[in-house]
N, CA, C and O atoms as a printed pandas DataFrame, in Angstrom:
     atom_number atom_name residue_name chain_id  residue_number  x_coord  y_coord  z_coord
0              1         N          LEU        A               1  111.472  106.719   80.515
1              2        CA          LEU        A               1  112.134  105.636   81.201
2              3         C          LEU        A               1  112.972  106.329   82.301
3              4         O          LEU        A               1  113.424  107.459   82.120
4              5         N          PHE        A               2  113.190  105.577   83.544
5              6        CA          PHE        A               2  114.186  106.173   84.565
6              7         C          PHE        A               2  115.127  105.212   84.924
7              8         O          PHE        A               2  114.826  104.022   85.017
8              9         N          PRO        A               3  116.323  105.673   85.148
9             10        CA          PRO        A               3  117.332  104.633   85.573
10            11         C          PRO        A               3  116.988  104.055   86.950
11            12         O          PRO        A               3  116.472  104.689   87.870
12            13         N          ILE        A               4  117.325  102.839   86.964
13            14        CA          ILE        A               4  116.925  102.094   88.292
14            15         C          ILE        A               4  118.191  101.941   89.070
15            16         O          ILE        A               4  119.096  101.298   88.539
16            17         N          SER        A               5  118.370  102.446   90.256
17            18        CA          SER        A               5  119.560  102.538   91.036
18            19         C          SER        A               5  119.640  101.180   91.917
19            20         O          SER        A               5  120.661  100.949   92.566
20            21         N          ILE        A               6  118.651  100.377   91.924
21            22        CA          ILE        A               6  118.664   99.109   92.795
22            23         C          ILE        A               6  117.969   98.053   91.983
23            24         O          ILE        A               6  116.989   98.321   91.287
24            25         N          ALA        A               7  118.462   96.904   92.075
25            26        CA          ALA        A               7  117.849   95.728   91.299
26            27         C          ALA        A               7  116.782   95.339   92.292
27            28         O          ALA        A               7  116.877   95.345   93.519
28            29         N          TYR        A               8  115.579   94.943   91.422
29            30        CA          TYR        A               8  114.380   94.591   92.092
30            31         C          TYR        A               8  113.974   93.151   91.505
31            32         O          TYR        A               8  114.298   92.819   90.365
32            33         N          ASP        A               9  113.245   92.325   92.364
33            34        CA          ASP        A               9  112.716   91.040   91.730
34            35         C          ASP        A               9  111.400   91.574   90.829
35            36         O          ASP        A               9  111.269   91.149   89.681
36            37         N          SER        A              10  110.567   92.391   91.317
37            38        CA          SER        A              10  109.485   92.845   90.652
38            39         C          SER        A              10  109.170   94.285   90.912
39            40         O          SER        A              10  109.443   94.774   92.008
40            41         N          ILE        A              11  108.597   95.004   89.941
41            42        CA          ILE        A              11  108.090   96.287   90.247
42            43         C          ILE        A              11  106.639   96.534   89.519
43            44         O          ILE        A              11  106.437   96.117   88.378
44            45         N          LEU        A              12  105.780   97.152   90.168
45            46        CA          LEU        A              12  104.565   97.390   89.650
46            47         C          LEU        A              12  104.489   98.808   88.948
47            48         O          LEU        A              12  105.333   99.655   89.239
48            49         N          PRO        A              13  103.550   99.062   88.084
49            50        CA          PRO        A              13  103.444  100.510   87.515
50            51         C          PRO        A              13  103.396  101.541   88.606
51            52         O          PRO        A              13  102.944  101.292   89.724
52            53         N          PHE        A              14  103.909  102.787   88.218
53            54        CA          PHE        A              14  103.691  103.993   89.145
54            55         C          PHE        A              14  102.254  104.319   89.298
55            56         O          PHE        A              14  101.523  104.252   88.309
56            57         N          SER        A              15  101.815  104.648   90.390
57            58        CA          SER        A              15  100.434  105.196   90.629
58            59         C          SER        A              15  100.614  106.281   91.849
59            60         O          SER        A              15  101.096  106.055   92.958
60            61         N          GLU        A              16  100.148  107.392   91.396
61            62        CA          GLU        A              16  100.296  108.625   92.448
62            63         C          GLU        A              16  101.796  108.745   92.985
63            64         O          GLU        A              16  102.064  108.965   94.166
64            65         N          ASN        A              17  102.736  108.575   91.973
65            66        CA          ASN        A              17  104.165  108.908   91.929
66            67         C          ASN        A              17  104.875  107.861   92.784
67            68         O          ASN        A              17  106.053  108.043   93.094
68            69         N          LEU        A              18  104.243  106.826   93.160
69            70        CA          LEU        A              18  104.823  105.696   93.872
70            71         C          LEU        A              18  104.673  104.518   93.133
71            72         O          LEU        A              18  103.681  104.396   92.414
72            73         N          ALA        A              19  105.673  103.464   93.218
73            74        CA          ALA        A              19  105.502  102.123   92.590
74            75         C          ALA        A              19  105.884  101.037   93.671
75            76         O          ALA        A              19  106.892  101.189   94.361
76            77         N          ALA        A              20  105.057   99.936   93.805
77            78        CA          ALA        A              20  105.242   98.972   94.687
78            79         C          ALA        A              20  106.410   98.143   94.067
79            80         O          ALA        A              20  106.335   97.759   92.900
80            81         N          ALA        A              21  107.442   97.882   94.817
81            82        CA          ALA        A              21  108.568   97.110   94.307
82            83         C          ALA        A              21  109.150   95.940   95.397
83            84         O          ALA        A              21  109.223   96.126   96.612
84            85         N          LYS        A              22  109.516   94.784   94.744
85            86        CA          LYS        A              22  109.784   93.790   95.733
86            87         C          LYS        A              22  111.334   93.653   95.561
87            88         O          LYS        A              22  111.874   93.498   94.466
88            89         N          GLU        A              23  111.964   93.724   96.706
89            90        CA          GLU        A              23  113.351   93.746   96.888
90            91         C          GLU        A              23  114.003   92.396   96.191
91            92         O          GLU        A              23  113.382   91.342   96.057
92            93         N          LEU        A              24  115.278   92.606   95.801
93            94        CA          LEU        A              24  115.873   91.449   94.980
94            95         C          LEU        A              24  116.072   90.368   96.121
95            96         O          LEU        A              24  116.487   90.704   97.230
96            97         N          THR        A              25  115.772   89.113   95.818
97            98        CA          THR        A              25  115.867   87.916   96.621
98            99         C          THR        A              25  117.415   87.779   96.727
99           100         O          THR        A              25  118.213   87.895   95.796
100          101         N          ASN        A              26  117.717   87.488   98.141
101          102        CA          ASN        A              26  119.077   87.180   98.541
102          103         C          ASN        A              26  119.262   86.043   99.382
103          104         O          ASN        A              26  119.038   86.042  100.592
104          105         N          GLY        A              27  119.727   84.955   98.629
105          106        CA          GLY        A              27  119.730   83.657   99.389
106          107         C          GLY        A              27  118.570   83.166   99.896
107          108         O          GLY        A              27  117.543   83.014   99.234
108          109         N          PHE        A              28  118.722   82.867  101.257
109          110        CA          PHE        A              28  117.396   82.313  101.940
110          111         C          PHE        A              28  116.427   83.172  102.535
111          112         O          PHE        A              28  115.346   82.781  102.976
112          113         N          HIS        A              29  116.888   84.507  102.540
113          114        CA          HIS        A              29  116.036   85.667  102.978
114          115         C          HIS        A              29  114.981   85.931  102.157
115          116         O          HIS        A              29  115.230   86.406  101.049
116          117         N          PRO        A              30  113.634   85.679  102.537
117          118        CA          PRO        A              30  112.613   86.026  101.663
118          119         C          PRO        A              30  112.377   87.473  101.423
119          120         O          PRO        A              30  112.321   88.253  102.374
120          121         N          SER        A              31  112.244   87.842  100.264
121          122        CA          SER        A              31  112.304   89.241   99.740
122          123         C          SER        A              31  110.864   89.738  100.135
123          124         O          SER        A              31  109.858   89.030  100.089
124          125         N          LYS        A              32  110.906   91.102  100.544
125          126        CA          LYS        A              32  109.740   91.792  100.917
126          127         C          LYS        A              32  109.423   92.982   99.838
127          128         O          LYS        A              32  110.228   93.474   99.048
128          129         N          TRP        A              33  108.112   93.300   99.999
129          130        CA          TRP        A              33  107.605   94.496   99.087
130          131         C          TRP        A              33  107.700   95.959   99.837
131          132         O          TRP        A              33  107.420   96.044  101.033
132          133         N          GLY        A              34  108.060   96.963   99.166
133          134        CA          GLY        A              34  107.983   98.252   99.671
134          135         C          GLY        A              34  107.545   99.125   98.606
135          136         O          GLY        A              34  106.831   98.659   97.718
136          137         N          PHE        A              35  107.934  100.480   98.593
137          138        CA          PHE        A              35  107.617  101.416   97.547
138          139         C          PHE        A              35  108.789  102.209   97.270
139          140         O          PHE        A              35  109.656  102.487   98.098
140          141         N          VAL        A              36  108.762  102.620   95.837
141          142        CA          VAL        A              36  109.930  103.366   95.432
142          143         C          VAL        A              36  109.237  104.530   94.771
143          144         O          VAL        A              36  108.054  104.490   94.430
144          145         N          LYS        A              37  110.089  105.646   94.595
145          146        CA          LYS        A              37  109.735  106.837   93.754
146          147         C          LYS        A              37  110.880  107.305   93.085
147          148         O          LYS        A              37  111.999  106.839   93.301
148          149         N          LYS        A              38  110.609  108.359   92.144
149          150        CA          LYS        A              38  111.631  108.964   91.279
150          151         C          LYS        A              38  112.262  109.974   92.099
151          152         O          LYS        A              38  111.543  110.709   92.776
152          153         N          SER        A              39  113.649  110.112   92.122
153          154        CA          SER        A              39  114.319  110.994   92.774
154          155         C          SER        A              39  114.405  112.287   92.031
155          156         O          SER        A              39  114.666  112.299   90.828
156          157         N          HIS        A              40  114.186  113.397   92.732
157          158        CA          HIS        A              40  114.200  114.748   92.173
158          159         C          HIS        A              40  115.465  115.302   91.745
159          160         O          HIS        A              40  115.529  116.318   91.053
160          161         N          THR        A              41  116.540  114.608   92.169
161          162        CA          THR        A              41  117.894  115.224   91.774
162          163         C          THR        A              41  118.431  114.601   90.423
163          164         O          THR        A              41  118.888  115.324   89.538
164          165         N          ASP        A              42  118.360  113.309   90.312
165          166        CA          ASP        A              42  118.822  112.674   89.107
166          167         C          ASP        A              42  117.957  111.735   88.481
167          168         O          ASP        A              42  118.457  110.992   87.636
168          169         N          ASN        A              43  116.497  111.619   88.801
169          170        CA          ASN        A              43  115.612  110.989   88.008
170          171         C          ASN        A              43  115.795  109.342   88.303
171          172         O          ASN        A              43  115.052  108.559   87.710
172          173         N          SER        A              44  116.700  108.899   89.141
173          174        CA          SER        A              44  116.892  107.466   89.471
174          175         C          SER        A              44  115.636  107.175   90.410
175          176         O          SER        A              44  114.957  108.062   90.926
176          177         N          ILE        A              45  115.434  105.864   90.551
177          178        CA          ILE        A              45  114.436  105.141   91.414
178          179         C          ILE        A              45  115.016  105.049   92.739
179          180         O          ILE        A              45  116.081  104.447   92.874
180          181         N          ILE        A              46  114.405  105.607   93.785
181          182        CA          ILE        A              46  114.859  105.399   95.172
182          183         C          ILE        A              46  113.696  104.914   96.123
183          184         O          ILE        A              46  112.506  105.112   95.882
184          185         N          GLN        A              47  114.158  104.288   97.176
185          186        CA          GLN        A              47  113.269  103.820   98.210
186          187         C          GLN        A              47  112.245  104.828   98.826
187          188         O          GLN        A              47  112.759  105.811   99.361
188          189         N          ALA        A              48  111.105  104.760   98.838
189          190        CA          ALA        A              48  110.333  105.711   99.510
190          191         C          ALA        A              48  109.623  105.153  100.813
191          192         O          ALA        A              48  109.428  105.871  101.794
192          193         N          ILE        A              49  109.280  103.923  100.756
193          194        CA          ILE        A              49  108.671  103.340  101.957
194          195         C          ILE        A              49  109.420  102.043  102.148
195          196         O          ILE        A              49  109.632  101.405  101.116
196          197         N          PRO        A              50  109.811  101.594  103.165
197          198        CA          PRO        A              50  110.759  100.447  103.524
198          199         C          PRO        A              50  110.221   99.191  102.903
199          200         O          PRO        A              50  109.014   99.168  102.666
200          201         N          PHE        A              51  110.952   98.143  102.607
201          202        CA          PHE        A              51  110.424   96.867  102.276
202          203         C          PHE        A              51  110.220   96.069  103.546
203          204         O          PHE        A              51  111.117   95.580  104.233
204          205         N          ALA        A              52  108.969   96.006  103.756
205          206        CA          ALA        A              52  108.433   95.324  104.928
206          207         C          ALA        A              52  107.191   94.667  104.803
207          208         O          ALA        A              52  106.584   94.401  105.841
208          209         N          TYR        A              53  106.659   94.328  103.602
209          210        CA          TYR        A              53  105.431   93.847  103.349
210          211         C          TYR        A              53  105.415   92.446  102.527
211          212         O          TYR        A              53  106.037   92.413  101.465
212          213         N          SER        A              54  104.770   91.361  102.949
213          214        CA          SER        A              54  104.749   90.125  102.215
214          215         C          SER        A              54  104.029   90.337  100.820
215          216         O          SER        A              54  104.328   89.628   99.859
216          217         N          GLU        A              55  103.065   91.339  100.737
217          218        CA          GLU        A              55  102.408   91.567   99.465
218          219         C          GLU        A              55  101.908   93.035   99.539
219          220         O          GLU        A              55  101.522   93.483  100.618
220          221         N          CYS        A              56  101.907   93.753   98.472
221          222        CA          CYS        A              56  101.201   95.039   98.508
222          223         C          CYS        A              56  100.677   95.362   97.195
223          224         O          CYS        A              56  100.956   94.695   96.198
224          225         N          GLY        A              57   99.853   96.469   97.184
225          226        CA          GLY        A              57   99.212   96.886   95.923
226          227         C          GLY        A              57   99.548   98.307   95.607
227          228         O          GLY        A              57  100.306   98.902   96.372
228          229         N          SER        A              58   99.055   98.918   94.545
229          230        CA          SER        A              58   99.419  100.211   94.066
230          231         C          SER        A              58   98.451  101.234   94.965
231          232         O          SER        A              58   97.407  100.889   95.518
232          233         N          PHE        A              59   99.020  102.530   94.982
233          234        CA          PHE        A              59   98.229  103.568   95.597
234          235         C          PHE        A              59   97.032  103.895   94.864
235          236         O          PHE        A              59   97.007  103.869   93.633
236          237         N          HIS        A              60   95.938  104.232   95.648
237          238        CA          HIS        A              60   94.703  104.650   94.850
238          239         C          HIS        A              60   94.034  105.616   96.037
239          240         O          HIS        A              60   93.770  105.213   97.170
240          241         N          ASN        A              61   93.829  106.868   95.584
241          242        CA          ASN        A              61   93.337  107.711   96.573
242          243         C          ASN        A              61   94.076  107.939   97.862
243          244         O          ASN        A              61   93.524  108.109   98.949
244          245         N          GLY        A              62   95.443  107.927   97.635
245          246        CA          GLY        A              62   96.385  108.092   98.767
246          247         C          GLY        A              62   96.527  106.785   99.664
247          248         O          GLY        A              62   97.174  106.926  100.702
248          249         N          LEU        A              63   96.050  105.654   99.413
249          250        CA          LEU        A              63   96.142  104.546  100.192
250          251         C          LEU        A              63   96.534  103.276   99.420
251          252         O          LEU        A              63   96.039  103.080   98.310
252          253         N          ALA        A              64   97.365  102.442   99.939
253          254        CA          ALA        A              64   97.771  101.167   99.355
254          255         C          ALA        A              64   97.447  100.028  100.050
255          256         O          ALA        A              64   97.562  100.170  101.268
256          257         N          TYR        A              65   97.055   98.872   99.658
257          258        CA          TYR        A              65   96.829   97.630  100.362
258          259         C          TYR        A              65   98.246   97.000  100.766
259          260         O          TYR        A              65   99.227   97.065  100.025
260          261         N          PHE        A              66   98.246   96.397  101.999
261          262        CA          PHE        A              66   99.256   95.564  102.322
262          263         C          PHE        A              66   98.923   94.258  103.028
263          264         O          PHE        A              66   97.894   94.174  103.699
264          265         N          LEU        A              67   99.699   93.320  102.906
265          266        CA          LEU        A              67   99.594   91.929  103.752
266          267         C          LEU        A              67  100.923   91.458  104.201
267          268         O          LEU        A              67  101.855   91.360  103.404
268          269         N          ASN        A              68  101.034   91.171  105.430
269          270        CA          ASN        A              68  102.113   90.518  105.966
270          271         C          ASN        A              68  101.743   89.211  106.727
271          272         O          ASN        A              68  100.995   89.137  107.702
272          273         N          LYS        A              69  102.427   88.153  106.084
273          274        CA          LYS        A              69  101.981   86.815  106.372
274          275         C          LYS        A              69  102.805   86.487  107.624
275          276         O          LYS        A              69  103.968   86.884  107.696
276          277         N          GLY        A              70  102.205   85.728  108.677
277          278        CA          GLY        A              70  102.744   85.269  109.810
278          279         C          GLY        A              70  102.516   83.777  110.038
279          280         O          GLY        A              70  101.846   83.090  109.267
280          281         N          ASN        A              71  103.103   83.320  111.130
281          282        CA          ASN        A              71  102.906   81.894  111.509
282          283         C          ASN        A              71  101.631   81.625  111.904
283          284         O          ASN        A              71  101.031   80.779  111.242
284          285         N          ALA        A              72  100.994   82.208  112.946
285          286        CA          ALA        A              72   99.652   82.064  113.420
286          287         C          ALA        A              72   98.625   83.171  112.664
287          288         O          ALA        A              72   97.476   82.804  112.418
288          289         N          TYR        A              73   98.991   84.317  112.358
289          290        CA          TYR        A              73   98.060   85.310  111.938
290          291         C          TYR        A              73   98.692   85.981  110.704
291          292         O          TYR        A              73   99.911   86.095  110.578
292          293         N          ASP        A              74   97.785   86.423  109.791
293          294        CA          ASP        A              74   98.145   87.383  108.816
294          295         C          ASP        A              74   97.792   88.805  109.133
295          296         O          ASP        A              74   96.755   88.986  109.771
296          297         N          THR        A              75   98.447   89.747  108.806
297          298        CA          THR        A              75   97.878   91.201  109.114
298          299         C          THR        A              75   97.828   91.783  107.711
299          300         O          THR        A              75   98.723   91.632  106.880
300          301         N          GLU        A              76   96.634   92.505  107.509
301          302        CA          GLU        A              76   96.330   93.127  106.242
302          303         C          GLU        A              76   95.766   94.523  106.673
303          304         O          GLU        A              76   95.237   94.788  107.753
304          305         N          GLY        A              77   95.985   95.364  105.613
305          306        CA          GLY        A              77   95.385   96.580  105.873
306          307         C          GLY        A              77   95.852   97.699  104.733
307          308         O          GLY        A              77   96.127   97.349  103.585
308          309         N          TYR        A              78   95.907   98.961  105.137
309          310        CA          TYR        A              78   96.136  100.049  104.117
310          311         C          TYR        A              78   97.133  100.967  104.775
311          312         O          TYR        A              78   97.082  101.212  105.980
312          313         N          ILE        A              79   98.119  101.516  103.896
313          314        CA          ILE        A              79   98.903  102.353  104.517
314          315         C          ILE        A              79   98.868  103.854  103.649
315          316         O          ILE        A              79   98.364  103.851  102.525
316          317         N          ASN        A              80   99.334  104.913  104.129
317          318        CA          ASN        A              80   99.395  106.050  103.363
318          319         C          ASN        A              80  100.613  106.337  102.725
319          320         O          ASN        A              80  101.530  105.532  102.888
320          321         N          LYS        A              81  100.787  107.291  102.059
321          322        CA          LYS        A              81  101.969  107.651  101.412
322          323         C          LYS        A              81  103.283  107.818  102.115
323          324         O          LYS        A              81  104.383  107.708  101.572
324          325         N          GLN        A              82  103.063  108.095  103.368
325          326        CA          GLN        A              82  104.253  108.166  104.414
326          327         C          GLN        A              82  104.560  106.768  104.984
327          328         O          GLN        A              82  105.496  106.697  105.780
328          329         N          GLY        A              83  103.875  105.639  104.667
329          330        CA          GLY        A              83  104.060  104.416  105.166
330          331         C          GLY        A              83  103.336  104.175  106.524
331          332         O          GLY        A              83  103.499  103.129  107.152
332          333         N          ASP        A              84  102.655  105.030  106.884
333          334        CA          ASP        A              84  101.934  104.765  108.188
334          335         C          ASP        A              84  100.630  104.035  107.931
335          336         O          ASP        A              84   99.866  104.323  107.009
336          337         N          VAL        A              85  100.439  103.100  108.788
337          338        CA          VAL        A              85   99.385  102.270  108.892
338          339         C          VAL        A              85   97.956  103.080  109.165
339          340         O          VAL        A              85   97.864  103.636  110.259
340          341         N          VAL        A              86   96.960  103.171  108.342
341          342        CA          VAL        A              86   95.772  103.821  108.692
342          343         C          VAL        A              86   94.715  102.845  108.962
343          344         O          VAL        A              86   93.690  103.280  109.487
344          345         N          TRP        A              87   94.795  101.583  108.687
345          346        CA          TRP        A              87   93.798  100.438  109.051
346          347         C          TRP        A              87   94.457   99.200  108.913
347          348         O          TRP        A              87   95.239   99.013  107.981
348          349         N          GLN        A              88   94.187   98.247  109.847
349          350        CA          GLN        A              88   94.651   96.894  109.671
350          351         C          GLN        A              88   93.856   95.926  110.349
351          352         O          GLN        A              88   93.193   96.291  111.321
352          353         N          THR        A              89   93.834   94.774  109.979
353          354        CA          THR        A              89   93.159   93.644  110.856
354          355         C          THR        A              89   94.030   92.432  110.647
355          356         O          THR        A              89   94.881   92.343  109.763
356          357         N          LYS        A              90   93.717   91.429  111.615
357          358        CA          LYS        A              90   94.444   90.030  111.614
358          359         C          LYS        A              90   93.517   89.013  111.265
359          360         O          LYS        A              90   92.337   89.011  111.614
360          361         N          ARG        A              91   94.082   88.136  110.557
361          362        CA          ARG        A              91   93.374   86.967  110.216
362          363         C          ARG        A              91   94.083   85.706  110.781
363          364         O          ARG        A              91   95.303   85.573  110.682
364          365         N          LYS        A              92   93.322   84.829  111.348
365          366        CA          LYS        A              92   94.076   83.516  111.912
366          367         C          LYS        A              92   94.359   82.656  110.701
367          368         O          LYS        A              92   93.579   82.558  109.754
368          369         N          ASN        A              93   95.511   82.044  110.791
369          370        CA          ASN        A              93   95.857   81.015  109.758
370          371         C          ASN        A              93   95.413   79.669  110.365
371          372         O          ASN        A              93   95.508   79.366  111.554
372          373         N          TYR        A              94   94.902   78.887  109.343
373          374        CA          TYR        A              94   94.447   77.601  109.752
374          375         C          TYR        A              94   95.280   76.439  109.182
375          376         O          TYR        A              94   94.989   75.275  109.460
């Protein structure tokens, strides 16, 4: 077990040393997903990739799925462990 340094609404199991985490809901601001990792200095859990996604999945072979919901379009794709988008597409909302 690791000490958690920040409160989260949800956190997925670690995969490839990163875990998808949903930031704690704060009033009317919708919470977003990002990724956390274990700190090498004190074994606490720290943010690795910013909370910027409506939904995301666990890492597999160096990539993780993400979805960002929008008013007219949803954007979905894959990011690498540095948080860089390696592929994305847009879907029109009906």
